[in-house]
N, C-alpha and C positions, 0 to 999 in steps of 0.2 A: 727583135733586131739585136745585133751585137753592138751594144753601146756601153757607155760608162756605168750604166745602172747594173750591168751584169758582172759583178765583182766577186761572186761566190767562189770560194776556194783559192782566191788570189792572195798574195802576200804584199806587205808594204803599206797597209792601211792602218797600222796600229793594232792595239789589243782589241779583241772581240768582246771582252767583258772587263769591267772595272767596278770599283766600289760604287754602288748606287745604280748600276746598269740594269738591275732587276726591277727597278721602279718603272711603272708604266708611263708616267709623265714626270716632268721636273718643273713645270710652271702651269699656272691656271690656263693660259692661252693655248697650251698644247692640247689640253682636254677639250677646249672649245673647238679647236681645229679638227680634232678627231671626230667629234659629234657632227660638226658641219659637213665634213667630207662624207660621213655615213648617210646623212639625210639628203644631200644634194647630188650624190654620186650618179653615174650613168646607168646603174642598174645591174652591173656585173663587176666582179673583181678584175676580170680581164681588161675591160674597158678602162677601169680605174687605173690599173697599172700602166696601160698603154699611154694614158694621158700624162702620167709622170715621166714616162720614158721620152716624151717629146720635149722635155726641158732642155735648154741649152746645156751642153756638157759642163762648162765652167760653172754655171749656176747650179747644176745638179750636185756637183762635188763640193761646192761651197755652202750648200743649204743643209740645214738639220733635217732630221727625219720628219718632224711635224711641219716644218716649213714647206716640204714637198707636198704633204697632205693639204695644206692650206692653198697651195698653188692649184692642186687638183680641184678643190671645191670652187675656187674662183673661176677656173677654166670651165667647169661644168655649168655654172650659172651663166657665164658669158655666152657659151655655145647654145644654151637653151633660150637665150634672149631675155633672161630675167634681169640682168644688169649689164653694164659695160665696164671695160677697163678704166675709162675716164672717170666713171662714178666711183670706182674703188680708189683711184688716186685722189679724188676730192675728199673722200671720207678719211683717207690716211692723213691728208693735210689738216683737216679739222681736228682730228684726234691729237695730232702732234702739237696743235696750237692750244690744247687743253680742254677742248669741248668734251663733255661727258658722253660716253657711248650710249646710244638709244637702247632702251630695254622694253620688252614686250612680254607679257605673261599670257599664255594660252594653254592652261593645264590639260584640257581635254585633248587638244591636238598633240601635245607632248606625250601624253599617256598612250595615244594611238600609235605614235612613232615608236615608242618603247616596245609595245606589243608586237609591232611588225618586225622590229629588229630581233626580238627574241624567238620569233617563229622559226622552227627548224625546217630546212629544205633539203631533205635527204636525196641523194642521187637515185635515179631509177636503176634497178638491177640490170646487168648486162646478160642477155640470154645466151648469146653465142660469142663470147670473147675469144680472140685468137690465142691468147695465152692463159695458162692456169697457174695456180699457186705451185711453186717449186720449179717452174720452167726457167731455164737459163736464157737470158736475153742480152743483147748488146744495144746501146743507145746509138742511133744513126748519127753519122757525122754530117752536119749541115751548117750552112751559113745563111740563114734567112734574112731577106731584106726588110721584112716587116716584123710585126709583133710575134713573139713566141714565148711559151712558158717552158721551153727546154733549156735548162741552164748550160752555159758554155762548158763548164768544167766537167759535166757528165758525158759529153758527146764522145763516143768511141769507147766508153767504159762498159764493162761486163757486170751484170747484176743478176739477182734472182727475184722472181715475182713473189712478193710476200702477201699480197691481197689484191683481189679485184674490187676496186672501189665502187664501180657503177658507171653509168652513162653520163656524159657531160658535153657541153658544146666545146668545140675546138677553138681556142683563142686565136690561133694562127689565121683562121678564116672567119673571124668575127662571130663565132658561135653558130655559124650557119650549118655546120656539120656536127652530128652527134657521134661520139666514139667512146669506147670503154677507156676508163682511167685506171691505172695500176699503181699500187704502192710497190716500188722496186727497192730492194735492199742491196747496197754496195759495200764491199769491204773497203775500209779506208785506205789500205795499201794499194788497191786497184786505182784509186783516185790520186793519191799523193806519194806512193812509194813506201818504203820501209822505214823512213825517218820520222814517222808520226806514231803516236800511241794508237794501237789497233782498236777499232770500234766499227760499228755499222752505221751507215748513212742511209736513211730512207727518203725517197723522193716520189711524189705523185707525177706520173708521166702518162701522156695520152698514147694510144696505140700506134699512131703514125710515127711516133718518135722511136719505136722499138723494132728490132728484128731478131730472129732466133740466133742464139749464140751456138754455132756448130763447131766451135773450136774444140 
């Protein structure tokens, strides 16, 4: 959907990098939120992102990166029936009052989770992709009402197929349809004009987002 989360390529949000920005986390709770979201997530990165997109726009823009991940983890647990929002509020009150957070050690289970997270899941090869490496394509102009992984700033832009990544579920239809995914290379001047330093931008895009560039 076209919401506040889709700010790629937009101006006015401050610097994209700053001293310390390369650090993966800046507090212990952020690392815990990261792990919690990984092990409680809905099973696909598309569903994970869609959950975060459902945040109220004001809350989304006022939240930090890992605050959004923590929201996703809580929402996943609530929707699975494991906890309720009222229980979370009660835990927050107890911790704010000084109660020590509960701790539990399950090394075997933790090791199993680590093994599962490290397991590679390569995409299946696309036997008959519509496009091949070197083909010129244009990103379709669209304004979907639901979830999509087609960034707004790429729509209408021309690019070149750099790689056929393989087959993957289409996030726009809840992974129910499998399509080829392509790595598409865009000239920065195609996206933002001549007033930026020239470079290539690569984006992974599903086949339904693309059409031949016959210009």
